[in-house]
N, C-alpha and C positions, 0 to 999 in steps of 0.2 A: 389227617392233619389233628394235633392235641385238642379239646375244646378248652376253653376259658370261660372264665367270668367276663361275663358284658354287661355292658351299659343299657338298660331299655325302660320304656314309658311303665308308669303304672299310676290309674286314673285316668279321667278325663277332662280335670281341670287344666284351666289354659296354661297355667302358673306351675301344673306338677311337677313336684322332683322327681327325680330318677335314682331306679336301685338299680344294686348289682343282682345279675342271678345268673346260673349257670348258662351255658352257649354250646351248641354244638357245630359251629361255623367250621367249615371244611377249607382249606386255600391252598394253593398250587405249594406252597412252600413255606412250613414253618408253624406257628402257632401266631393266629391274628392277635392284632393288641387291642387290650382293655383301657381304652381313655380314661384319663385323672386330671383331672386340674392341676395346673404348674403354671407358677407365677402367674402372668396377667390373660395366660392361655392353657394348653394343652400338653401334657405327656403322653405317649403312648406304651404300655410294657405290655413287651412280651416274655410272657412266666415260662420260666424252666426250673430245675429239680437243684442246678448247680451253686458251687459257691463263691464263684467269678462271674461279677457280673460287667455288662459291656453299657457304658454311657454313647452312643450313637452321637454326633455334633453334624450336621445337616450341611449343605452349601450355600448360597443367598441367590434368588432370581433365577433366572430363566435355568442355570445349571441344574439348581435345587428342583424347577418346574419338569427339567427332562428325567435328573436323575431318581427322582420321586419313588416309583414302584420300585426300581432295583435297590436302591434304599430300604425299603419295607422287607422286600423278599431277605434280603441280607441278614438283616433284623432278624426275620422268621426263620431262617435259614441257624443259625447263632443259636438261638430258642430251642431248634431243634435239637444242636449239638449238647446241650444242658448249661448253656450262658444266656442265663436269663437278662434281656436287654431292653434300654430304654432310648425310643426317640422323643424329641422336645422341640414345641416351639420356641425360637430365640423372642426375645421382648421387640415388637416391633413386626412382625412379620409372620408367615402363615396365619392365623387364627389366635393370634394375640391380640389383645382389647388394645395396646397402645400402636402407635405409629413411628415407624423406624424415622422420623427426623427429631423426634422426644428422645431418642436414644442415642445410648454412646456404646465403645468398645466395651468397657469395663461391665455395661450390663449384659452383656451376649456371655465372658465370662462366669462371672457370680453366676450366671445359669445354668453354666457346666458345674459347676461346684454343687448349686442347688441341686440338680440332677441326678448327679451319683449321691448324696444324701437322699432323696428320695428312694432311687434304689435300692440302696440298703435296706430302706425300712421297709420295700415291696415285695423285697425278695431275699431278706434275709443274709444276703451275700454279705463274706470277710472282706473281699477284695476287689478293686476294681480297674476293669480296661478301658482307655478311651481312644474310639474308634470316631476317624472323620471321614468327609468325602468333600475333595475341590477346598474351596474355604474351610469349611468344617475343620480341615487338619490343623489348618495355621491357629485355628480357636482354640481346640483341642491341646494342641503344644504351648501355646500361651498360657490355658490353666493348669497345666501340669509345671510350667517353669515357674508361676507364680506360688506352686508349694502344693496343689492337689496332689495328694497320694495315689499315685495309679501303679496296678501291676505291670502295665504295659501301653503300647499303643499301636494303634492300627493304622494308615497312613492309605487311604485310597487315590490315585491321581492328584497328591498334593502340591501344590506350587510349592517354591523354595521360599520365597517372600509376597509380603502381601504386596510389593509394588510391582514385582510381575504379575499378581494375579490381577489386579485391576488392569494393566496391561491385555492382558490377554481376553479380559472381560470385554474392553473396548473394541478389540477388534474381531470378538465375537459378536457385538453388537452391529458393527458396522456388515455381518456375514448372513444374521440376520433380519436387517435391516428390510421394512417395504414402505414404501411409497404410500405419504399419508398415514404415517405412523405417528403421528406427534410429535417428535423427533424433536424437530424446531423449539418446540413447548417445551426443552428440559433446560434447567437454568446452567450458566455457567459455574463449571467445578463438580456438577453433579454428576455420576457412573450411572449410565441408563442401558438398559438392554430387553430389549420386547417388553417396554413399558414399567421393566422393575425398576426403581428408582434408588440412587446410595446417595443421599444426600452428600454433601460436599465434606462436611465435619466429618461425618459416619468416615468416609472413604479415604481422607486424611490419617483419623487413627489405623483405618485398618493397613494402608501402607505401610506400617510402620511394624507390621507382624512379620516374624523372622523364622523360620524351625531353625537357623542356629542357636534358637534361645531354648529349643529340647536339646538337654542333655543327660539321657537316662543312665543310670549309673547301675552299678554291676546288682547280678537278683532282679534286676527289670528287662524290660524285650521290648523290641520295636518290629513292625513287620511293613516295609518300605513295600507298597504295590502299587507300579507305577506302569506307565505304558510301554509296551515293549520297547518301542523304538528308541525311550528317554535312557542315558546313560547315568544309573543311580549309584554304580560303585564308587566314586569319591562320597557321596551321602551315605552310602552302608560304611563307607571307614569313620568318619566322622562321629557317627550316632554312637559305633560301638569302641569308640577312643576311653571311653569312661567306664567299659567291663560290661557294659548290657549286651544282652543275646541279640543283633539284631539277623533276620533274616531280609535277603530280595526275594521276592515272591512277582511275577510280571502280572500285572492287570492283561490280560487278551479279554479284547471286549468294552474296553472304554470307548471306541465309537460306537458301538449299541447303545453303551447307555445314553450318550449323544447325540444319538439322533436324532434327535426333534421329541419333543410331547407325546404327540401320535403313532411316531412310528419308531419310538427305543424299547429297546428288549434289555431283559436281565441276562448278563453273561453267568449263567450257572456254577457252569464247572471251573471258570476263576474267581468264584467265589467259594466254593468248597475247597479249593488248592489253598485260599487264604485261612479259611475254617481249619485247615487240616496242618497246616503250618501251625495257630493256636496253637491246637491240642497238643502237638509237639511241646510249645515252649512255655504253656499254662496248661496243663492239663485239668479238667475240671473235675471237683469230689462232690457227684451227687448225693445232696442227702435224701432223697427220695420224696419227696415233697417240691409237688408241683404247682399245689393252691397258692395263688398270692392271698395274703393277708385281707381280713375284711378291709373295705373301704367305706368311708362314712358314706351317709345321705349326701346325693347333691353333688359329689365329687368330682362331678366332670361337669360342672356348672360357673361359667366365668360371667361376672356382672359388667359391663359395659355404661357409659356413657351416654342413657336412652336406649339398653338394646341389656338383656340376657341371654345369653347361650350356652345349649349344652350340648354334648358332644356325646356320640351313644351309636350303638350297635342296632340293628332292628332287621325287620323281613324275616325270610324264613331259614330258621337255622342261625339268627342271628348276623346272618354275611357280609350285611352292608353297614356300610358306618358315613352317618351324616352329624353335620352341627343342625342344629334349630337353632334358629335365631329369633326373638318374641320381643316384643313393646314394654319395657321396664314396667310400664304400666299396663295391667292386662283391662281388656274390653272383652264383653259377653259374647262376643261374637268377630272376633279377629282371622281376615281373609288371609291365604297363604299363596306365596308364589313358590315353587321345587322349581332351581336349578338344577338343570341337567348338563354335566360335564361335555364340553365340547374333545374331541379327539379321545385319548387317554391323560387327559389331565386329570391332573387331582381335583379335589372339590374344592380348592380356594380359585380354579379359575387363573386363566390367562392373566398378566397382569394383577393377579391378586384381585381379579376382578369382583368375583361371586361374592368377598368377603365384603367390600365394600358396599356392594349393592344390597347385600341383608341388612347392613348396618344402615344405609339412608332408607331403605324402607324401614325396617325397625323404627324411626324417627316419626315417621308419615303411620305409625298404626298398624303395617302389613308385617305377619311374620313371615318365614322364610326358613326352608328347608333347602340347604346346597351338600349335595352327597357323592360319594364313588359310585359309578357302575358298577357290576360285579368285573371283579378280576381287575381292576384300577384302583390306583389310591391303598386306601387302608381293607377295601372293599375284596371280599374271597369270592373267585367265579362260582357258578352254578356248577355240581355233581354236571360233567360231560362239556361243557362249555368251553365251545373250540377256541383256539388264540383270536383268533380273528373275528369282532362281533360287531364292527363298523357297518352300518347298515344293515341289518339283519334285525330279524325280529326280537332278539337275545335281551336287548336292553329296555326294552317297552317292557317287560315282563319288570326287569327292577323300578320302575316309575310306580307301576301298580301296587308292591310292597309299599315307595314312599308316601304315596295316598293314603294307604293303610295307615301308617305311621302317623302322618299329621293328623289323621281325621281320629286317632285314639284320644286326641290333645283337644275334639272340638272343632279346630279349625277349619276354615272353609269362609265363603268359598274358594276351591281350589284353582289357580293359574299357572301353567306350566311355564317355562321360560328356558329358551336354548341360542345357542348360535352354531350355526354350519351342522357338522352332525348329531349333536347335541339338538338342535333347531329338528330335525328328523325324527329322531326319538320322540321329542316331544307332538310331534305332529299324529308317528303312530298310538301313541299312547293316550292323545286327545280322543281320538279316532273308536280307540279299544275301550276308553272308559268311561262312562256316562257321568261319571263327578265333577269332569272336568268340565269349568263353566269359561277356560281364558287359556285361550295361547299367546304366546309374543317370540317370533321364531325371526332370529337375523343370519343373514345371508347364508340360506337352505341351500344348499347344493343340488339336491335333489327333491324331487317330492314325489316321486315312485322311481323305485331302484330296480334298474335293470339285473334278472340273476347273470345274464350270460357277460356282463360287465365287469371288468377288474377293478376293484378297490382301490388297489395302486396304482393303477393309469388313471383313476377320476382322478385320487391326492394329487397326480403328476401335472395331470391336464384341464383337469376341473370341467366347467361349462363355459369355455370360452366361446364366444363368436368363434363360428365356423371358417367365416374370411379372415378373420384377422388374425387367431391361431394359424391357418396354414402358411398366412403371410411371415407369422415369426419363425416360421419353420424354413422357411426362402430364404430370409434375410442372407447377404453376401457373408455375413461371417461366419452363419453358422454352415452354408456353401461348404465352403472353404475348408473347414474343419469337420466337416464329412468326407472331401475329397482327399485330405491326410488323412483319415482312417482317426480323428479324434474325436467325432461324434458320430452319434448313430441316430438317425432323423428318421428310421421307420416306425417306430412306435409310436411316433408322433404320428406320422401320417394315416398309419392304422387307426390309430385313436380317430383320429377328423373321419375318414372312411365308415366309422361304427357310428360317428355323430350323426353325419349325414344320413345314414343308413337307419339309423334311430328317429332323427327328426321326419323323414319320409310317410316312417311310419306313424307316427303321430297324427301330420299332417290327411294323412291318408283317412283315419278316423274320422279325425275334426270333419272334412268335407264330406267323406263316402261312407260312414257310418262302419261298420263291421270290417271293411277292406284294410288289406295291410299286413306284413308281420307282424308289427309295433302296433298296433291298434290298443291290443290289450292294455297296454302303459297307460295311451289315455283312458281307454274306460274305467282304469283301475284309479287313476289321479281324480276323474269325476265324480268317481262314487264315491271318494274319501272328502271332498269337500259339500257333497252333496248330504254325508253323515254330520260335517259341520256345522253347515247349515239347518237341516230338520232338527238338530237336537240346541240349536243357538249358540254354538261356540262363540264366543268371542274371540276374533282370529287377526292378530296385526304382523303380516309379513315385513319387515323390515329388511332393508339392503342399502349396502353402499354405492356410492356413484362408482357404477362400472362396475361393480362385482361380479365374476363367474356366474354366481348363480342367477343371474337376471336371465342367462341365456334357459335356464327351466321354464320360467314364467313364460317369456317369448315363445317355446317349443309347445306348452299347452296355452295359453289364453294372449296368443297374438304379442305382437311389439307394442302394441296403441293399449295393451292390458284389456280389450274390449271385453274378454270371457269374464271377467273378474266381477262385472256389471252383474251375474248371474245370483252374487252371494255376496247379499246385505250386510252379511257378518261379517266379512275382511275387507279389511283396510289394509294397504301399501303405504310404506311411510320409508323416504331418502334418508339416508345421510349424507352429507359431503364432507371433501376430504377425510377421509375415514377409511383404515385399511379393512382387510375381510376379517381382521381376530380383532376388531374395536379396541386400540389398541389407547388412540386417542382420549386424554381424560373427557374430553365434550360427546365422545360415545356413551360413555354411563351415564351423562344427563339424557340424553336422548332415550337411552335403554329404561332409565328410571322413569320418566316420565309417559313414553307410553304402555309401561306395564302397569302405572299407576289408572291411568287410562281406562286400561282393561279391567281393573279392578274395580272401579267405580263402576262399569258397565255390569259387572258380575251380583256387586252386592244390590244394584238397584233391580237387578233380574230376581231378585232372592223376596222384595218386598212385596 
């Protein structure tokens, strides 16, 4: 991949500005993005030498979270093809300093116009193409309908109307809903999915969006890339009625994009077909200059109420991307919390939790870094990194580089925070790096990973108690489906048998020493907790009531948690009426409270 300018730290002062310097980051697809300040958030510029720039309009909420990496890679592919590309934060979402309740749809349309102007300044592009995914297609179309000059529009999985988008979002919300996800707390009229809430007033404005408002004229183009099963013939005909060149380019792989934030993959071949079509309808003229214009000092800094945030690339080769959030009033020694992504979620976190928690901590005098692990979000993978890194040693290397980054600012003590697989990474990093003073691990699935276990099966079946798990497999409904050939129960039984085998090995080690084929797992778990105790790393294990991860605690420390008594540095906290992903608002309050407790203990230990 082409190296780009990147923002990195300079100096050690807690409020030190960032400056631009060359980076040698290498990503899987296309140039990494340089972050710049944009309105009250950030924009992400993928530089290229062409004279036609692409402004990419993202979707919203859960759909945007699932599609984030795909949109990043699509933007990088556009840049690699010669089209400088800019992604950006709409007001009220992602890293914006504002809240969606204080914004209207007009603010989003204005943001598209401003993004086009910014891309022209950054790249020197003479023409602009608007691209969108999901709701972003309707936003881009509305911007064009209101007069934003565009050479053409690329529609990726576009709903025909805002009304249909809202209906589909509500259906999606029902599909991804979980027990105790706080959905009963959503105000009437609001639209919510996976904890992302679109206020009633904004939703009413979004319902009025209509692709029929897009009337491309002769000399422009439109690429319609929708799911293959959707007949877009009528839409293509209507869009071409004014003389515009309209191409139908089926988006094979939409289901892969929307497979969930953890399992989603990028349909590279489908994106290549879209870009090949773009080359045909709007061939780019290369200027020979891939360098972005010089950006002013502190260009990726956003100031909000009580906090200052800096978007930065850091780590070896400037591969990693994150947002450093600091209190508005600098202190001589500011503690810092490093927030580790769960699964393949981007740095904003599930339901934007990482953004909200970071700013809450800043109001309490605590800095934080939320960042994308390598190969996730806006971070490039390490050379040789496999596609599947969950529950491997790879992510802990990224945390070490994150610690290097925050300590350049003189921040500390360092506390790590993670949920589920992010908590597992935090545990690994706390063991490996002596600079870690505290750890808050929520709903951690595994304390030790068994290399013989399938990550896919673990994600599907988790740590469910063995008896209830088998009971769920043997329900009358499931058995009927199995007999009818509509369900395969074998994988579930195999996983349950492996759990029994694994647990017998752990029990054998606990009571009989080294005996048992799985005794090494128990030994490794005790070694890890012994290290945390020896270094006095204040550790809080938070679990939602009934969470599958409690099965791991049962295995190693007993159902009564008696084994944890040997570790006075470890505390367990339960969370009532809270799902695994910490979706309800009260989950954030608990996490902030427990994080502050760990921070205070770490601070006192330094005095």
